[in-house]
TORRO-595318 format. One record per atom (N, C-alpha, C): x, y, z; residue number from 1. Coordinates in steps of 0.05 Angstrom, whole numbers, plus 5000, padded with zeros to 4 digits. Example, Ala and Ser with C-alpha at 12.3 -4.5 7.8 and 13.67 -1.06 7.14 Angstrom:
2
[site [5264 4886 5156] 1],
[site [5246 4910 5156] 1],
[site [5264 4934 5156] 1],
[site [5257 4955 5142] 2],
[site [5273 4979 5143] 2],
[site [5258 5001 5157] 2],
This chain:
106
[site [5016 4976 5000] 1],
[site [5000 5000 5000] 1],
[site [5017 5026 5000] 1],
[site [5043 5023 4997] 2],
[site [5060 5047 4997] 2],
[site [5064 5058 4969] 2],
[site [5054 5045 4949] 3],
[site [5057 5054 4921] 3],
[site [5084 5049 4910] 3],
[site [5092 5066 4891] 4],
[site [5117 5064 4876] 4],
[site [5141 5062 4895] 4],
[site [5159 5043 4889] 5],
[site [5183 5040 4905] 5],
[site [5201 5065 4904] 5],
[site [5198 5081 4884] 6],
[site [5215 5106 4882] 6],
[site [5208 5125 4906] 6],
[site [5185 5121 4918] 7],
[site [5179 5138 4942] 7],
[site [5198 5133 4965] 7],
[site [5211 5110 4965] 8],
[site [5229 5102 4987] 8],
[site [5258 5110 4982] 8],
[site [5265 5118 4958] 9],
[site [5293 5123 4950] 9],
[site [5304 5148 4964] 9],
[site [5328 5146 4974] 10],
[site [5343 5169 4986] 10],
[site [5357 5184 4963] 10],
[site [5364 5209 4966] 11],
[site [5360 5226 4989] 11],
[site [5332 5237 4990] 11],
[site [5325 5249 5012] 12],
[site [5298 5260 5016] 12],
[site [5299 5291 5015] 12],
[site [5277 5303 5008] 13],
[site [5275 5332 5007] 13],
[site [5270 5342 5035] 13],
[site [5268 5368 5038] 14],
[site [5263 5381 5064] 14],
[site [5236 5372 5075] 14],
[site [5217 5364 5057] 15],
[site [5191 5355 5066] 15],
[site [5190 5326 5073] 15],
[site [5213 5312 5068] 16],
[site [5214 5283 5074] 16],
[site [5208 5265 5051] 16],
[site [5202 5277 5028] 17],
[site [5195 5261 5004] 17],
[site [5221 5253 4989] 17],
[site [5220 5230 4976] 18],
[site [5243 5221 4960] 18],
[site [5246 5241 4937] 18],
[site [5271 5252 4934] 19],
[site [5275 5271 4913] 19],
[site [5272 5258 4885] 19],
[site [5279 5233 4883] 20],
[site [5276 5218 4857] 20],
[site [5246 5217 4850] 20],
[site [5229 5210 4870] 21],
[site [5201 5208 4865] 21],
[site [5189 5235 4857] 21],
[site [5197 5256 4872] 22],
[site [5187 5283 4866] 22],
[site [5195 5291 4838] 22],
[site [5220 5286 4830] 23],
[site [5230 5294 4804] 23],
[site [5215 5280 4782] 23],
[site [5210 5254 4785] 24],
[site [5197 5238 4764] 24],
[site [5166 5242 4763] 24],
[site [5155 5253 4784] 25],
[site [5125 5254 4785] 25],
[site [5115 5282 4790] 25],
[site [5131 5302 4783] 26],
[site [5123 5330 4787] 26],
[site [5096 5336 4772] 26],
[site [5078 5349 4786] 27],
[site [5052 5358 4774] 27],
[site [5033 5335 4768] 27],
[site [5039 5311 4778] 28],
[site [5021 5288 4775] 28],
[site [5004 5285 4800] 28],
[site [4980 5275 4796] 29],
[site [4964 5267 4819] 29],
[site [4966 5237 4822] 29],
[site [4971 5228 4846] 30],
[site [4974 5199 4850] 30],
[site [4962 5190 4877] 30],
[site [4957 5165 4878] 31],
[site [4947 5153 4903] 31],
[site [4953 5123 4902] 31],
[site [4956 5111 4925] 32],
[site [4960 5082 4926] 32],
[site [4934 5069 4933] 32],
[site [4926 5049 4917] 33],
[site [4901 5034 4921] 33],
[site [4907 5004 4922] 33],
[site [4897 4990 4942] 34],
[site [4901 4961 4944] 34],
[site [4880 4948 4927] 34],
[site [4888 4939 4903] 35],
[site [4869 4927 4884] 35],
[site [4861 4899 4891] 35],
[site [4873 4888 4913] 36],
[site [4865 4861 4921] 36],
[site [4841 4861 4940] 36],
[site [4831 4885 4946] 37],
[site [4807 4888 4963] 37],
[site [4783 4897 4946] 37],
[site [4759 4890 4955] 38],
[site [4735 4899 4942] 38],
[site [4734 4930 4941] 38],
[site [4741 4942 4964] 39],
[site [4741 4971 4966] 39],
[site [4761 4984 4946] 39],
[site [4784 4972 4944] 40],
[site [4804 4983 4925] 40],
[site [4795 4981 4896] 40],
[site [4783 4958 4889] 41],
[site [4773 4955 4861] 41],
[site [4750 4974 4856] 41],
[site [4733 4979 4875] 42],
[site [4711 4998 4872] 42],
[site [4722 5027 4868] 42],
[site [4742 5034 4883] 43],
[site [4755 5060 4879] 43],
[site [4766 5062 4851] 43],
[site [4779 5041 4841] 44],
[site [4790 5041 4814] 44],
[site [4768 5044 4793] 44],
[site [4746 5030 4797] 45],
[site [4724 5032 4777] 45],
[site [4713 5060 4776] 45],
[site [4711 5073 4799] 46],
[site [4701 5101 4800] 46],
[site [4721 5120 4785] 46],
[site [4746 5115 4790] 47],
[site [4767 5132 4777] 47],
[site [4767 5128 4747] 47],
[site [4764 5103 4738] 48],
[site [4763 5097 4710] 48],
[site [4741 5112 4695] 48],
[site [4719 5116 4709] 49],
[site [4697 5131 4697] 49],
[site [4704 5160 4690] 49],
[site [4725 5171 4704] 50],
[site [4733 5199 4700] 50],
[site [4760 5201 4687] 50],
[site [4771 5179 4678] 51],
[site [4799 5178 4669] 51],
[site [4801 5179 4638] 51],
[site [4821 5192 4628] 52],
[site [4826 5193 4599] 52],
[site [4844 5169 4591] 52],
[site [4864 5164 4607] 53],
[site [4884 5143 4600] 53],
[site [4889 5125 4623] 53],
[site [4891 5099 4618] 54],
[site [4897 5079 4639] 54],
[site [4923 5065 4630] 54],
[site [4944 5066 4646] 55],
[site [4969 5053 4639] 55],
[site [4975 5033 4661] 55],
[site [4982 5008 4654] 56],
[site [4990 4989 4674] 56],
[site [5014 4973 4664] 56],
[site [5028 4960 4684] 57],
[site [5050 4943 4677] 57],
[site [5047 4915 4690] 57],
[site [5022 4907 4694] 58],
[site [5017 4881 4706] 58],
[site [5015 4859 4685] 58],
[site [5020 4834 4694] 59],
[site [5017 4811 4676] 59],
[site [4987 4809 4668] 59],
[site [4982 4799 4644] 60],
[site [4954 4797 4634] 60],
[site [4937 4781 4653] 60],
[site [4947 4759 4663] 61],
[site [4930 4742 4681] 61],
[site [4922 4758 4706] 61],
[site [4941 4774 4716] 62],
[site [4935 4790 4740] 62],
[site [4915 4811 4734] 62],
[site [4918 4825 4712] 63],
[site [4900 4847 4705] 63],
[site [4872 4836 4700] 63],
[site [4870 4813 4688] 64],
[site [4843 4800 4683] 64],
[site [4831 4792 4710] 64],
[site [4847 4780 4728] 65],
[site [4837 4771 4754] 65],
[site [4826 4795 4770] 65],
[site [4838 4818 4767] 66],
[site [4829 4842 4781] 66],
[site [4806 4856 4767] 66],
[site [4799 4847 4743] 67],
[site [4777 4859 4728] 67],
[site [4785 4886 4716] 67],
[site [4810 4889 4710] 68],
[site [4820 4914 4699] 68],
[site [4830 4911 4670] 68],
[site [4820 4891 4656] 69],
[site [4827 4886 4628] 69],
[site [4813 4907 4611] 69],
[site [4822 4911 4587] 70],
[site [4812 4931 4569] 70],
[site [4782 4928 4564] 70],
[site [4773 4904 4559] 71],
[site [4745 4899 4553] 71],
[site [4727 4907 4577] 71],
[site [4735 4901 4601] 72],
[site [4719 4908 4624] 72],
[site [4719 4938 4629] 72],
[site [4743 4951 4626] 73],
[site [4744 4979 4632] 73],
[site [4730 4996 4610] 73],
[site [4729 4986 4585] 74],
[site [4715 5001 4565] 74],
[site [4685 5000 4569] 74],
[site [4675 4981 4584] 75],
[site [4647 4980 4591] 75],
[site [4641 5003 4610] 75],
[site [4660 5011 4626] 76],
[site [4657 5033 4645] 76],
[site [4661 5060 4631] 76],
[site [4681 5061 4614] 77],
[site [4689 5086 4600] 77],
[site [4697 5080 4571] 77],
[site [4678 5084 4553] 78],
[site [4682 5076 4525] 78],
[site [4705 5092 4512] 78],
[site [4711 5116 4521] 79],
[site [4731 5133 4510] 79],
[site [4759 5129 4522] 79],
[site [4761 5110 4540] 80],
[site [4787 5106 4555] 80],
[site [4809 5097 4536] 80],
[site [4832 5109 4538] 81],
[site [4856 5100 4523] 81],
[site [4870 5080 4542] 81],
[site [4873 5055 4533] 82],
[site [4883 5033 4550] 82],
[site [4911 5026 4541] 82],
[site [4930 5029 4558] 83],
[site [4958 5023 4551] 83],
[site [4969 5002 4570] 83],
[site [4978 4980 4558] 84],
[site [4990 4958 4572] 84],
[site [5020 4958 4567] 84],
[site [5036 4964 4587] 85],
[site [5065 4965 4585] 85],
[site [5076 4941 4599] 85],
[site [5073 4918 4587] 86],
[site [5082 4893 4600] 86],
[site [5110 4886 4589] 86],
[site [5125 4871 4605] 87],
[site [5153 4866 4599] 87],
[site [5159 4848 4575] 87],
[site [5142 4828 4571] 88],
[site [5150 4807 4552] 88],
[site [5128 4800 4532] 88],
[site [5109 4818 4527] 89],
[site [5088 4814 4508] 89],
[site [5064 4799 4520] 89],
[site [5042 4799 4506] 90],
[site [5017 4787 4516] 90],
[site [5015 4758 4510] 90],
[site [5032 4747 4493] 91],
[site [5032 4718 4487] 91],
[site [5060 4709 4484] 91],
[site [5064 4683 4481] 92],
[site [5091 4672 4478] 92],
[site [5100 4660 4505] 92],
[site [5124 4648 4505] 93],
[site [5134 4633 4528] 93],
[site [5139 4651 4553] 93],
[site [5144 4676 4549] 94],
[site [5150 4694 4572] 94],
[site [5127 4712 4580] 94],
[site [5104 4709 4568] 95],
[site [5082 4728 4572] 95],
[site [5074 4730 4601] 95],
[site [5076 4709 4617] 96],
[site [5067 4710 4645] 96],
[site [5090 4718 4664] 96],
[site [5113 4725 4654] 97],
[site [5135 4733 4672] 97],
[site [5130 4762 4681] 97],
[site [5135 4767 4706] 98],
[site [5132 4794 4716] 98],
[site [5155 4812 4706] 98],
[site [5149 4838 4706] 99],
[site [5170 4858 4698] 99],
[site [5164 4883 4715] 99],
[site [5182 4901 4714] 100],
[site [5179 4927 4727] 100],
[site [5191 4948 4709] 100],
[site [5187 4973 4717] 101],
[site [5193 4996 4701] 101],
[site [5221 4994 4687] 101],
[site [5242 4988 4702] 102],
[site [5268 4988 4690] 102],
[site [5271 4966 4668] 102],
[site [5258 4943 4672] 103],
[site [5259 4922 4652] 103],
[site [5244 4930 4627] 103],
[site [5221 4943 4630] 104],
[site [5204 4951 4608] 104],
[site [5218 4972 4591] 104],
[site [5232 4990 4605] 105],
[site [5247 5012 4591] 105],
[site [5271 5002 4576] 105],
[site [5282 4979 4585] 106],
[site [5307 4969 4572] 106],
[site [5301 4960 4544] 106],
């Protein structure tokens, strides 16, 4: 529930925030939501209704299990731009392998 790991990186600013996180996320609105709870998924569904773009880096099986696949979200918001930034593609032998930001950018 702490969100992006970059929030933990040193050094910290005068306000106690990770300077790396502040630099990478300036002028963004963000929040941490536990998608493994009913309450968290309901929060996400409400946000999707007001969102222009949804970007995720979860494995396809995980995103489907959470009900956050493109087909489901487009039922909530037909105009939603859905972006899946997964590490190893949606099919093939490595499709279910997890990845994170640095792997995806490589």
